[in-house]
C-alpha positions in Angstrom: 8.4 26.5 -7.0 8.9 24.7 -10.2 11.4 22.2 -10.8 13.9 24.8 -12.6 13.4 26.9 -9.9 14.2 24.7 -7.2 17.4 23.5 -9.2 18.2 27.4 -9.5 17.4 28.3 -5.7 20.0 25.2 -5.2 22.8 26.3 -7.2 22.5 29.8 -5.8 22.6 28.1 -2.5 25.8 26.1 -3.2 27.4 29.1 -4.4 26.6 31.0 -1.1 28.3 27.9 0.6 31.1 28.3 -1.3 31.7 32.0 -1.3 31.1 31.8 2.6 33.7 29.1 3.1 36.5 30.8 1.0 36.3 34.3 2.7 35.9 33.1 6.0 32.2 34.6 6.1 33.2 38.3 4.9 31.0 37.8 2.1 28.1 35.8 2.4 27.9 36.3 6.0 25.2 38.2 6.1 21.7 38.5 4.2 19.3 41.2 3.6 21.0 42.7 6.7 20.3 39.6 9.2 23.7 37.3 10.1 23.9 33.9 8.3 25.7 30.7 9.6 26.4 27.5 7.5 24.8 24.3 9.1 25.9 21.1 8.0 22.9 18.4 8.2 22.0 15.1 6.6 19.0 14.4 4.6 16.3 13.2 6.2 15.3 10.6 3.2 18.8 10.4 1.2 21.0 10.2 4.1 23.2 12.7 2.1 25.1 15.5 3.8 24.4 19.2 3.2 25.0 22.9 4.5 22.3 25.1 4.2 23.0 29.0 5.2 20.6 30.1 7.8 19.8 33.3 8.8 20.2 33.2 12.6 19.5 35.8 15.8 21.0 35.5 19.2 19.1 35.0 22.4 21.1 35.0 25.0 24.0 32.1 24.3 21.8 30.5 22.2 21.3 30.7 18.5 17.5 30.7 16.8 17.8 29.9 13.3 15.1 30.3 10.5 14.3 27.5 8.1 12.3 28.4 5.2 12.9 26.8 2.2 13.7 29.9 0.5 10.4 31.7 1.7 8.1 28.8 0.6 4.7 29.2 1.9 5.4 25.1 2.9 7.8 24.1 5.9 10.8 22.7 5.2 9.3 19.4 5.8 6.7 19.7 3.4 3.9 20.5 6.0 2.1 23.7 6.0 2.8 26.6 7.7 
């Protein structure tokens, strides 16, 4: 994903988070049929606080989240998949 594509993805993600929060999850609570949660976390390098919408599944009492950096072929940490 080039720099312009990444900026567009970030804007889409930020809009998703705002819409999810404003609607209490009624809008943005699912994506392509899968449930979505908002995960608050701190950037590994920047130390900045972020919120990421992530698709999840239930495994008993646990939640299994999918972190894919928008479907890229590399892991969110930058290593190969």
